[in-house]
Structures are given as C-alpha cells and as structure tokens.
Short mmCIF file of the C-alpha atoms (twelve columns), coordinates in Angstrom:
data_MODEL
# 
_entry.id   MODEL 
# 
loop_
_atom_site.group_PDB 
_atom_site.id 
_atom_site.type_symbol 
_atom_site.label_atom_id 
_atom_site.label_alt_id 
_atom_site.label_comp_id 
_atom_site.label_asym_id 
_atom_site.label_seq_id 
_atom_site.Cartn_x 
_atom_site.Cartn_y 
_atom_site.Cartn_z 
_atom_site.pdbx_PDB_model_num 
ATOM 1   C CA . UNK A 1   8.533   30.424  11.101  1 
ATOM 2   C CA . UNK A 2   8.600   26.939  12.625  1 
ATOM 3   C CA . UNK A 3   10.613  28.105  15.629  1 
ATOM 4   C CA . UNK A 4   8.120   30.904  16.319  1 
ATOM 5   C CA . UNK A 5   5.274   28.415  16.448  1 
ATOM 6   C CA . UNK A 6   7.146   26.033  18.721  1 
ATOM 7   C CA . UNK A 7   8.356   28.812  21.027  1 
ATOM 8   C CA . UNK A 8   5.350   31.132  21.267  1 
ATOM 9   C CA . UNK A 9   2.294   28.885  21.011  1 
ATOM 10  C CA . UNK A 10  0.782   26.992  23.923  1 
ATOM 11  C CA . UNK A 11  -0.036  23.593  22.366  1 
ATOM 12  C CA . UNK A 12  -3.060  22.840  24.558  1 
ATOM 13  C CA . UNK A 13  -4.649  26.203  23.854  1 
ATOM 14  C CA . UNK A 14  -3.857  26.149  20.125  1 
ATOM 15  C CA . UNK A 15  -5.297  22.656  19.612  1 
ATOM 16  C CA . UNK A 16  -8.664  23.959  20.776  1 
ATOM 17  C CA . UNK A 17  -8.648  26.699  18.115  1 
ATOM 18  C CA . UNK A 18  -10.333 26.088  14.785  1 
ATOM 19  C CA . UNK A 19  -8.225  28.056  12.298  1 
ATOM 20  C CA . UNK A 20  -4.782  29.459  11.595  1 
ATOM 21  C CA . UNK A 21  -6.257  32.962  11.895  1 
ATOM 22  C CA . UNK A 22  -7.305  32.261  15.488  1 
ATOM 23  C CA . UNK A 23  -3.847  30.831  16.275  1 
ATOM 24  C CA . UNK A 24  -2.236  33.941  14.787  1 
ATOM 25  C CA . UNK A 25  -4.342  36.293  16.931  1 
ATOM 26  C CA . UNK A 26  -4.073  34.207  20.120  1 
ATOM 27  C CA . UNK A 27  -0.267  33.763  19.961  1 
ATOM 28  C CA . UNK A 28  0.614   37.093  18.340  1 
ATOM 29  C CA . UNK A 29  2.298   35.446  15.344  1 
ATOM 30  C CA . UNK A 30  2.331   36.202  11.666  1 
ATOM 31  C CA . UNK A 31  -0.381  34.446  9.692   1 
ATOM 32  C CA . UNK A 32  2.276   32.469  7.787   1 
ATOM 33  C CA . UNK A 33  3.828   31.092  10.995  1 
ATOM 34  C CA . UNK A 34  0.371   30.295  12.367  1 
ATOM 35  C CA . UNK A 35  -0.572  28.420  9.177   1 
ATOM 36  C CA . UNK A 36  2.589   26.310  9.347   1 
ATOM 37  C CA . UNK A 37  1.884   25.442  12.973  1 
ATOM 38  C CA . UNK A 38  -1.837  24.814  12.355  1 
ATOM 39  C CA . UNK A 39  -1.107  22.433  9.456   1 
ATOM 40  C CA . UNK A 40  1.317   20.474  11.637  1 
ATOM 41  C CA . UNK A 41  -1.279  20.201  14.392  1 
ATOM 42  C CA . UNK A 42  -3.945  19.058  11.924  1 
ATOM 43  C CA . UNK A 43  -1.599  16.350  10.580  1 
ATOM 44  C CA . UNK A 44  -0.907  15.132  14.125  1 
ATOM 45  C CA . UNK A 45  -4.623  15.009  14.901  1 
ATOM 46  C CA . UNK A 46  -5.401  13.107  11.683  1 
ATOM 47  C CA . UNK A 47  -2.606  10.547  12.159  1 
ATOM 48  C CA . UNK A 48  -4.500  8.171   14.544  1 
ATOM 49  C CA . UNK A 49  -7.497  8.014   12.197  1 
ATOM 50  C CA . UNK A 50  -5.241  7.311   9.217   1 
ATOM 51  C CA . UNK A 51  -3.404  4.619   11.175  1 
ATOM 52  C CA . UNK A 52  -6.738  3.024   12.099  1 
ATOM 53  C CA . UNK A 53  -7.787  2.967   8.430   1 
ATOM 54  C CA . UNK A 54  -4.497  1.321   7.423   1 
ATOM 55  C CA . UNK A 55  -4.865  -1.245  10.242  1 
ATOM 56  C CA . UNK A 56  -8.418  -2.029  9.104   1 
ATOM 57  C CA . UNK A 57  -7.290  -2.543  5.503   1 
ATOM 58  C CA . UNK A 58  -4.395  -4.752  6.652   1 
ATOM 59  C CA . UNK A 59  -6.777  -6.853  8.753   1 
ATOM 60  C CA . UNK A 60  -9.135  -7.235  5.783   1 
ATOM 61  C CA . UNK A 61  -6.264  -8.342  3.535   1 
ATOM 62  C CA . UNK A 62  -5.027  -10.830 6.146   1 
ATOM 63  C CA . UNK A 63  -8.550  -12.235 6.537   1 
ATOM 64  C CA . UNK A 64  -8.972  -12.567 2.770   1 
ATOM 65  C CA . UNK A 65  -5.631  -14.348 2.431   1 
ATOM 66  C CA . UNK A 66  -6.338  -16.627 5.390   1 
ATOM 67  C CA . UNK A 67  -9.697  -17.695 3.949   1 
ATOM 68  C CA . UNK A 68  -8.069  -19.158 0.838   1 
ATOM 69  C CA . UNK A 69  -6.944  -22.777 1.070   1 
ATOM 70  C CA . UNK A 70  -3.244  -23.087 1.861   1 
ATOM 71  C CA . UNK A 71  -2.619  -25.941 -0.533  1 
ATOM 72  C CA . UNK A 72  -4.217  -24.814 -3.773  1 
ATOM 73  C CA . UNK A 73  -3.773  -27.260 -6.623  1 
ATOM 74  C CA . UNK A 74  -1.964  -26.059 -9.728  1 
ATOM 75  C CA . UNK A 75  -3.746  -26.970 -12.955 1 
ATOM 76  C CA . UNK A 76  -1.242  -28.050 -15.593 1 
ATOM 77  C CA . UNK A 77  -1.679  -27.626 -19.352 1 
ATOM 78  C CA . UNK A 78  -1.920  -30.591 -21.712 1 
ATOM 79  C CA . UNK A 79  1.459   -29.675 -23.201 1 
ATOM 80  C CA . UNK A 80  4.906   -30.924 -22.294 1 
ATOM 81  C CA . UNK A 81  7.881   -28.742 -21.428 1 
ATOM 82  C CA . UNK A 82  10.338  -28.429 -24.318 1 
ATOM 83  C CA . UNK A 83  13.287  -28.434 -21.882 1 
ATOM 84  C CA . UNK A 84  12.540  -31.314 -19.511 1 
ATOM 85  C CA . UNK A 85  9.717   -33.104 -21.365 1 
ATOM 86  C CA . UNK A 86  7.388   -33.236 -18.346 1 
ATOM 87  C CA . UNK A 87  3.763   -32.140 -18.421 1 
ATOM 88  C CA . UNK A 88  4.208   -29.501 -15.708 1 
ATOM 89  C CA . UNK A 89  3.334   -26.233 -17.517 1 
ATOM 90  C CA . UNK A 90  1.030   -23.822 -15.670 1 
ATOM 91  C CA . UNK A 91  -0.088  -20.217 -16.362 1 
ATOM 92  C CA . UNK A 92  1.831   -17.300 -14.823 1 
ATOM 93  C CA . UNK A 93  0.277   -14.032 -15.958 1 
ATOM 94  C CA . UNK A 94  0.330   -14.089 -19.769 1 
ATOM 95  C CA . UNK A 95  3.198   -16.602 -19.895 1 
ATOM 96  C CA . UNK A 96  3.605   -20.211 -18.814 1 
ATOM 97  C CA . UNK A 97  6.136   -21.816 -16.474 1 
ATOM 98  C CA . UNK A 98  7.331   -25.373 -16.003 1 
ATOM 99  C CA . UNK A 99  7.134   -26.451 -12.368 1 
ATOM 100 C CA . UNK A 100 9.800   -29.104 -12.876 1 
ATOM 101 C CA . UNK A 101 12.593  -27.021 -14.454 1 
ATOM 102 C CA . UNK A 102 11.397  -23.386 -13.809 1 
ATOM 103 C CA . UNK A 103 11.553  -22.456 -17.508 1 
ATOM 104 C CA . UNK A 104 9.189   -19.646 -18.594 1 
ATOM 105 C CA . UNK A 105 7.468   -19.809 -22.017 1 
ATOM 106 C CA . UNK A 106 5.287   -17.631 -24.172 1 
ATOM 107 C CA . UNK A 107 1.943   -19.108 -25.194 1 
ATOM 108 C CA . UNK A 108 2.150   -21.049 -28.465 1 
ATOM 109 C CA . UNK A 109 0.118   -19.445 -31.246 1 
ATOM 110 C CA . UNK A 110 -2.515  -21.248 -33.366 1 
ATOM 111 C CA . UNK A 111 -1.977  -24.666 -31.834 1 
ATOM 112 C CA . UNK A 112 1.774   -24.766 -32.592 1 
ATOM 113 C CA . UNK A 113 3.648   -27.213 -30.432 1 
ATOM 114 C CA . UNK A 114 7.271   -27.777 -29.648 1 
ATOM 115 C CA . UNK A 115 8.696   -30.765 -31.556 1 
# 
C-alpha cells in the first residue's frame, strides 16, 4: 500500500488535492492506499506549524526563566540540622534539606524538634 502511493502518485499534483478520495481517483489507486498516502502528506504539511508552536513555547519558557533573578536567596528554617547542627534547613517539595550536609528530612509534626 505504501509502495503504491510512492510509485504511482505525483507528489505535486496530490498535494493540491483535498481528500483521499480525490487522490484515489486521480492516481488510480485503492482507497486504502490513497488514505495512507494522504495521511502521510497531511502530517508533512502540519509539521512546520507544529515545529513553530514548539519553538514559541520554548522561547516563552526561556524568557520566563531568564526573567527570574539568577541568585535567588534561600530562606532557611529556624531549626538546626540534626546531623551537622547548622541552621541550614530549607524546603524541598514536602520535605526539607540541609544545605550544609545535603541530608533530607521530613517535616517535624506538632512542634517536635530533634534533641
């Protein structure tokens, strides 16, 4: 089916047609072979528009990331790390991490502290 489309269809003529039925009649192919070819042509024609949309989204993401300050300050909690004893705990998702020793902690419940 794919070979028939590649061998029997003039690409320039077929791209001007608006349906697989027209391709089938014009090239003298089965409707199934014409549909396969027509879908491939439609994907090729849609590819530049899809690439432009992806480029636009990538540019928007780059602009959003570039607008944020490069050296954002980390706000530390008023708790000390139970491993290294330094007050360098900061939030990471729903857990907390020590910047000094890279230890990850769960949040203490009800004001419990490490002794």
